[in-house]
N, C-alpha and C positions, 0 to 999 in steps of 0.2 A: 185778189189773192186767191179765191176760189177758181177763177179761170186760169190762172197761172199755176194751179195745183201745188201751191205753197204747202208744205208739211203743217198741219195744225193751224189753219189760217185763222181759227177762232181763239187761239190761245192769247191771253192778255194778262199783262202784269196788273194786278190790283195792289193799290197802296192805301193803307189807312194810317192815321196818326192817333197815338194814344200817349198822353202825358208829354206831349211835344216831341215824341220819338217816332219816326216813320217805320212802317213795316210793309214789306212788299212780298208778294207771292204770285205764282202764275195760276190762274183759273181759266176755265173755258167759258167763252160767251155761248149761251144756249138760247138766246131770243134777242131779236132786234125789233122793238116796238117803235111805234110812231113817236113816242115821248122819251125812248130811252134804251138801255141795254140791260139784258137779265143774265144772271148767272145764279148758280145754286150751291148751298153749303150746309154744314152743320152749324145751326145758330148758337150752340154752345162752344164752338171751337175759338181759337184766339181771334180769327177775323171776325166772327160772329160778336163776340164780346166787345172788340174794338169798334164795330159798327154801331153797336147799342150805345156805346159812350160818346162816339163822334161819327156822324154819318157822312162827313166829307171824305170824299175818295178821290183818287186819281186812277185812270185806266190807261194802259199804253198798249197798242198793238205795234209790233216791229216785224216787218217782212223784209229781211235783208236781200232776199233774192230780187226783189222789186225796188230795192232802195227806197222804201216808203215806211213812213211811221205815222200813227194817228194817236194824238194825246188828248185825253178827256179829263176834265175836272167836273165834279158834280156831287150830287147827293143821293145815297143809297137808302132805299126804303123797302122793307119786306113786301112781297107780293101777296095776293090773297092765298087763303088756304086752298081754295078750288084751283087756282092756276099751279100751285105748287104740287097739289095732287095730280093734276093732269101730266105734269112733266114726270113726276115720280113713277106713275104707273106705265109710262112710255119707256122706262128703262128696262134693261134685262133683268130678270128675277134675281141673279146673284148680286147685282149692283143695288137692288132695293133692300136685300138682306145685308149687304155691307153697310149701308147708311144706318141701319138699326144697330149693327154690331159695334161699329166704330165710334169710340169716344173721341172725336178728333181733337187733336192737340194735347190730350191727357197722356200722363206717363204710363207706359207699358212695362210690366216686369219682364216680359219676353215676347218674342215673336210667336211662340207656341201658344201663349195665352190668347192672342188674337185669332190664330188659326183654330184653336178649340172652341172659342165663342162662335166662330163663323160656321164650323162643322155642326155644333149644336143647334144654332139657328136654322140652318139648312134642313135639319130633321124636324124642327118645330113648325116652320112657315111652309106654306104653299103659295103658288100664285093666287089662289082663290081666297086665302086667309090673311095675307100680309096687309098690313096698313102702314101709311107713311107716319113715321115718328114726328111728334109735335116739334121736336127739336132740328128738324131739317126742312128746308125750303128754299125759296128764291128771294132774290133782291132785285129791284129795279133801280139802275143808276140814271138819274135824270140829269142830263148835261147842262153846265152852265157856260162851259166854254169848250171848244173843240179846235185842235190845231192839226193840219195836214201838213207833212213834211215830205218833200220829193228830193232825193238826192240828185245833185247835178255835178258837172264836171267843174274843176277849179274851186271847188267848195262854195260855189254860187247856188246853193240849194234854194228851192222854192219852199216858203213857209206862208200858209194861209191859216189866219187865226180867226175863228168865229166866236163872238161873245154874245150871250143871250141878254138882251134889254129888257127892261121893266115892262114893255108893251108886248113881250114875247117874240119880237122880231130878232134877227141876228145881225149884228154889226160885223163886217167883214174887214179885216186888215191884212195887208201883206207885210211880213216881218222880214228884216234883214237876217241873212244867215249868220 
């Protein structure tokens, strides 16, 4: 996807389940580790609270231009404060302030309320004084299964399904389209 210059190649749909109801939203993949996939969010947001209740998630990357899709099922766990700090401080200053100001998923009285909070925070903080809020950080999604889908003519698509085994090896199966 990177080589094909797909717009937002790291955009992924993150699905959570709470009270047997699915919830999906698009987030950005910010890290690919040897053991999983990293994204960042506000822990107090709807997704953060859903992950606290049920860490089982699904990720989906769709690159229409390439007729490719990758589906991942796994468990999300918070990453270390040090790793969250490292990413937080790599972001632009205004994005750091935005993470402090935004009470993600909570009701706002108006757009002006958010803009005023941002304006005040920009006057209060500097790049030297800002601290990552404790309610903001990363998650690592450790995959339990991964499916690669490649579109083909006549709907004879290729589907390769990888399932993690108890010995940490991957069982690979070809699935019928």
